[in-house]
KENU-923439 format. One line per field, with one value per atom (N, C-alpha, C): x, y, z; residue number from 1; residue in one letter. Coordinates in nm, 2 decimals. Example, Ala and Ser with C-alpha at 12.3 -4.5 7.8 and 13.67 -1.06 7.14 Angstrom:
REM KENU-923439
X	(1.32,1.23,1.32,1.28,1.37,1.29)
Y	(-0.57,-0.45,-0.33,-0.22,-0.11,0.00)
Z	(0.78,0.78,0.78,0.71,0.71,0.79)
pos	(1,1,1,2,2,2)
code	(A,A,A,S,S,S)
END
This chain:
REM KENU-923439
X	(-17.14,-17.09,-17.04,-17.05,-17.02,-16.87,-16.79,-16.64,-16.61,-16.49,-16.44,-16.44,-16.41,-16.40,-16.54,-16.65,-16.78,-16.83,-16.78,-16.82,-16.77,-16.65,-16.59,-16.67,-16.67,-16.75,-16.67,-16.74,-16.67,-16.60,-16.50,-16.43,-16.52,-16.61,-16.70,-16.80,-16.85,-16.94,-16.87,-16.74,-16.66,-16.63,-16.59,-16.56,-16.68,-16.79,-16.91,-16.95,-16.93,-16.96,-16.87,-16.74,-16.64,-16.67,-16.69,-16.71,-16.83,-16.93,-17.05,-17.04,-16.94,-16.94,-16.80,-16.70,-16.57,-16.56,-16.47,-16.46,-16.36,-16.26,-16.16,-16.13,-16.05,-16.03,-15.96,-15.87,-15.80,-15.85,-15.97,-16.03,-16.07,-16.01,-16.05,-16.07,-16.04,-16.04,-16.13,-16.19,-16.27,-16.39,-16.45,-16.56,-16.68,-16.70,-16.81,-16.79,-16.66,-16.63,-16.65,-16.60,-16.61,-16.75,-16.84,-16.98,-17.05,-17.01,-17.07,-17.03,-16.90,-16.86,-16.92,-16.93,-16.99,-17.14,-17.21,-17.35,-17.37,-17.28,-17.29,-17.27,-17.17,-17.14,-17.26,-17.32,-17.43,-17.55,-17.57,-17.68,-17.66,-17.54,-17.51,-17.52,-17.47,-17.48,-17.63,-17.71,-17.85,-17.92,-17.89,-17.95,-17.91,-17.78,-17.73,-17.80,-17.82,-17.88,-18.03,-18.10,-18.24,-18.25,-18.15,-18.15,-18.10,-17.99,-17.92,-17.95,-18.07,-18.11,-18.03,-17.96,-17.89,-17.74,-17.69,-17.55,-17.52,-17.49,-17.47,-17.33,-17.23,-17.10,-17.11,-17.18,-17.20,-17.29,-17.38,-17.47,-17.39,-17.29,-17.20,-17.12,-17.07,-17.00,-17.08,-17.21,-17.30,-17.32,-17.34,-17.35,-17.23,-17.11,-16.99,-16.98,-17.02,-17.02,-17.12,-17.24,-17.34,-17.28,-17.22,-17.16,-17.05,-16.97,-16.86,-16.91,-17.02,-17.08,-17.14,-17.20,-17.26,-17.15,-17.03,-16.92,-16.87,-16.86,-16.82,-16.92,-17.05,-17.15,-17.16,-17.13,-17.13,-17.01,-16.90,-16.78,-16.81,-16.88,-16.92,-17.02,-17.11,-17.21,-17.15,-17.05,-16.99,-16.89,-16.82,-16.71,-16.76,-16.85,-16.90,-17.04,-17.13,-17.28,-17.32,-17.27,-17.30,-17.27,-17.15,-17.11,-17.19,-17.23,-17.31,-17.45,-17.51,-17.65,-17.64,-17.53,-17.52,-17.50,-17.42,-17.40,-17.52,-17.59,-17.71,-17.82,-17.84,-17.94,-17.90,-17.77,-17.73,-17.74,-17.72,-17.73,-17.87,-17.95,-18.08,-18.08,-18.00,-17.99,-18.09,-18.14,-18.25,-18.36)
Y	(-11.08,-10.94,-10.91,-10.79,-10.74,-10.70,-10.78,-10.76,-10.65,-10.60,-10.50,-10.55,-10.68,-10.73,-10.74,-10.75,-10.76,-10.62,-10.52,-10.38,-10.34,-10.39,-10.35,-10.39,-10.31,-10.35,-10.45,-10.53,-10.62,-10.54,-10.60,-10.52,-10.48,-10.57,-10.54,-10.42,-10.42,-10.31,-10.18,-10.19,-10.07,-10.01,-10.10,-10.06,-9.99,-10.05,-9.99,-9.86,-9.85,-9.72,-9.61,-9.64,-9.55,-9.51,-9.61,-9.59,-9.50,-9.51,-9.43,-9.28,-9.24,-9.10,-9.04,-9.11,-9.06,-8.95,-8.85,-8.74,-8.77,-8.84,-8.89,-9.03,-9.09,-9.24,-9.29,-9.21,-9.25,-9.19,-9.14,-9.07,-9.17,-9.16,-9.24,-9.17,-9.04,-8.96,-8.83,-8.81,-8.68,-8.70,-8.58,-8.59,-8.67,-8.67,-8.75,-8.90,-8.94,-9.08,-9.12,-9.03,-9.06,-9.07,-8.98,-8.98,-9.11,-9.15,-9.27,-9.40,-9.41,-9.52,-9.52,-9.41,-9.40,-9.43,-9.39,-9.43,-9.58,-9.65,-9.79,-9.86,-9.81,-9.87,-9.84,-9.72,-9.69,-9.78,-9.81,-9.90,-10.04,-10.09,-10.22,-10.23,-10.13,-10.13,-10.11,-10.04,-10.02,-10.15,-10.23,-10.36,-10.45,-10.45,-10.53,-10.49,-10.36,-10.32,-10.35,-10.37,-10.41,-10.55,-10.64,-10.77,-10.78,-10.71,-10.71,-10.58,-10.57,-10.44,-10.40,-10.49,-10.45,-10.43,-10.43,-10.41,-10.26,-10.21,-10.07,-10.03,-10.11,-10.08,-10.05,-10.13,-10.10,-9.97,-9.95,-9.83,-9.71,-9.71,-9.60,-9.57,-9.68,-9.66,-9.61,-9.65,-9.59,-9.44,-9.40,-9.26,-9.18,-9.24,-9.17,-9.16,-9.26,-9.26,-9.16,-9.15,-9.05,-8.91,-8.89,-8.75,-8.72,-8.82,-8.80,-8.77,-8.84,-8.81,-8.67,-8.63,-8.50,-8.39,-8.42,-8.33,-8.31,-8.42,-8.42,-8.34,-8.37,-8.30,-8.15,-8.11,-7.97,-7.90,-7.97,-7.92,-7.89,-7.99,-7.98,-7.86,-7.85,-7.75,-7.61,-7.59,-7.46,-7.43,-7.54,-7.51,-7.52,-7.61,-7.63,-7.68,-7.58,-7.61,-7.71,-7.69,-7.78,-7.92,-7.95,-8.09,-8.14,-8.06,-8.10,-8.15,-8.07,-8.11,-8.23,-8.24,-8.36,-8.49,-8.49,-8.61,-8.64,-8.54,-8.56,-8.63,-8.58,-8.64,-8.78,-8.79,-8.92,-9.03,-9.00,-9.10,-9.10,-9.00,-8.99,-8.97,-8.87,-8.85,-8.75,-8.66,-8.57,-8.57)
Z	(-2.66,-2.66,-2.81,-2.84,-2.97,-2.98,-3.04,-3.04,-3.14,-3.13,-3.23,-3.37,-3.39,-3.53,-3.59,-3.51,-3.57,-3.61,-3.54,-3.58,-3.71,-3.75,-3.87,-3.99,-4.09,-4.21,-4.29,-4.36,-4.45,-4.56,-4.62,-4.73,-4.85,-4.88,-4.99,-4.96,-4.83,-4.79,-4.78,-4.73,-4.72,-4.86,-4.95,-5.08,-5.16,-5.14,-5.21,-5.14,-5.01,-4.94,-4.99,-5.01,-5.05,-5.20,-5.28,-5.43,-5.46,-5.38,-5.41,-5.38,-5.30,-5.26,-5.28,-5.33,-5.34,-5.45,-5.42,-5.51,-5.63,-5.60,-5.71,-5.68,-5.77,-5.77,-5.64,-5.58,-5.46,-5.33,-5.34,-5.22,-5.11,-5.00,-4.89,-4.76,-4.76,-4.63,-4.63,-4.74,-4.75,-4.65,-4.61,-4.52,-4.58,-4.71,-4.76,-4.74,-4.76,-4.74,-4.59,-4.51,-4.36,-4.32,-4.37,-4.33,-4.39,-4.51,-4.57,-4.48,-4.45,-4.37,-4.23,-4.17,-4.04,-4.05,-4.15,-4.17,-4.18,-4.26,-4.27,-4.13,-4.05,-3.92,-3.83,-3.84,-3.75,-3.78,-3.91,-3.95,-3.89,-3.90,-3.85,-3.70,-3.63,-3.49,-3.44,-3.51,-3.48,-3.49,-3.60,-3.61,-3.50,-3.46,-3.35,-3.22,-3.20,-3.07,-3.06,-3.18,-3.18,-3.12,-3.15,-3.09,-2.95,-2.93,-2.79,-2.72,-2.66,-2.60,-2.48,-2.42,-2.29,-2.32,-2.44,-2.47,-2.47,-2.35,-2.33,-2.38,-2.38,-2.43,-2.58,-2.66,-2.80,-2.82,-2.73,-2.74,-2.73,-2.64,-2.62,-2.75,-2.81,-2.93,-3.04,-3.04,-3.14,-3.12,-3.00,-2.97,-3.02,-2.99,-3.04,-3.19,-3.26,-3.41,-3.46,-3.40,-3.44,-3.42,-3.31,-3.28,-3.38,-3.41,-3.51,-3.65,-3.69,-3.82,-3.82,-3.71,-3.70,-3.71,-3.65,-3.66,-3.81,-3.88,-4.02,-4.10,-4.08,-4.15,-4.12,-4.00,-3.96,-4.03,-4.04,-4.11,-4.26,-4.32,-4.46,-4.48,-4.39,-4.40,-4.40,-4.32,-4.31,-4.42,-4.46,-4.56,-4.70,-4.73,-4.87,-4.87,-4.88,-4.87,-4.98,-5.10,-5.22,-5.19,-5.14,-5.11,-5.00,-4.90,-4.79,-4.83,-4.91,-4.96,-5.05,-5.12,-5.21,-5.13,-5.02,-4.94,-4.86,-4.81,-4.73,-4.82,-4.94,-5.02,-5.07,-5.10,-5.15,-5.05,-4.92,-4.81,-4.75,-4.78,-4.72,-4.57,-4.53,-4.39,-4.33,-4.42,-4.37,-4.46)
pos	(1,1,1,2,2,2,3,3,3,4,4,4,5,5,5,6,6,6,7,7,7,8,8,8,9,9,9,10,10,10,11,11,11,12,12,12,13,13,13,14,14,14,15,15,15,16,16,16,17,17,17,18,18,18,19,19,19,20,20,20,21,21,21,22,22,22,23,23,23,24,24,24,25,25,25,26,26,26,27,27,27,28,28,28,29,29,29,30,30,30,31,31,31,32,32,32,33,33,33,34,34,34,35,35,35,36,36,36,37,37,37,38,38,38,39,39,39,40,40,40,41,41,41,42,42,42,43,43,43,44,44,44,45,45,45,46,46,46,47,47,47,48,48,48,49,49,49,50,50,50,51,51,51,52,52,52,53,53,53,54,54,54,55,55,55,56,56,56,57,57,57,58,58,58,59,59,59,60,60,60,61,61,61,62,62,62,63,63,63,64,64,64,65,65,65,66,66,66,67,67,67,68,68,68,69,69,69,70,70,70,71,71,71,72,72,72,73,73,73,74,74,74,75,75,75,76,76,76,77,77,77,78,78,78,79,79,79,80,80,80,81,81,81,82,82,82,83,83,83,84,84,84,85,85,85,86,86,86,87,87,87,88,88,88,89,89,89,90,90,90,91,91,91,92,92,92,93,93,93,94,94,94)
code	(M,M,M,F,F,F,T,T,T,H,H,H,L,L,L,Q,Q,Q,I,I,I,M,M,M,L,L,L,S,S,S,P,P,P,R,R,R,K,K,K,K,K,K,A,A,A,T,T,T,A,A,A,I,I,I,K,K,K,N,N,N,V,V,V,Q,Q,Q,I,I,I,H,H,H,A,A,A,K,K,K,D,D,D,T,T,T,G,G,G,S,S,S,P,P,P,E,E,E,V,V,V,Q,Q,Q,V,V,V,S,S,S,L,L,L,L,L,L,S,S,S,K,K,K,K,K,K,I,I,I,T,T,T,E,E,E,L,L,L,T,T,T,N,N,N,H,H,H,L,L,L,K,K,K,V,V,V,H,H,H,K,K,K,K,K,K,D,D,D,N,N,N,H,H,H,S,S,S,R,R,R,R,R,R,G,G,G,L,L,L,I,I,I,Q,Q,Q,M,M,M,V,V,V,A,A,A,D,D,D,R,R,R,R,R,R,T,T,T,H,H,H,L,L,L,K,K,K,Y,Y,Y,L,L,L,A,A,A,T,T,T,S,S,S,N,N,N,K,K,K,K,K,K,R,R,R,Y,Y,Y,T,T,T,A,A,A,I,I,I,V,V,V,T,T,T,K,K,K,L,L,L,G,G,G,L,L,L,K,K,K)
END
């Protein structure tokens, strides 16, 4: 089973995901950072589900993360189109 600790990103991966998209030095909560972290988690969960096809509990978590990322992206698209296009191209989402 895929426990909660395995879903968490390693500190190194988390730091690089934040550093690549942060707006200022202490930025940890902007929508860009949230989208970046969710994208990393989604990638790791997708790889896990390729191996463990019947892990429906993790699949549900994956669907929730995708919905959360979509919500953050929708907020950025309506509030600041420039930042939205920048994060989408940087992460290669569309």
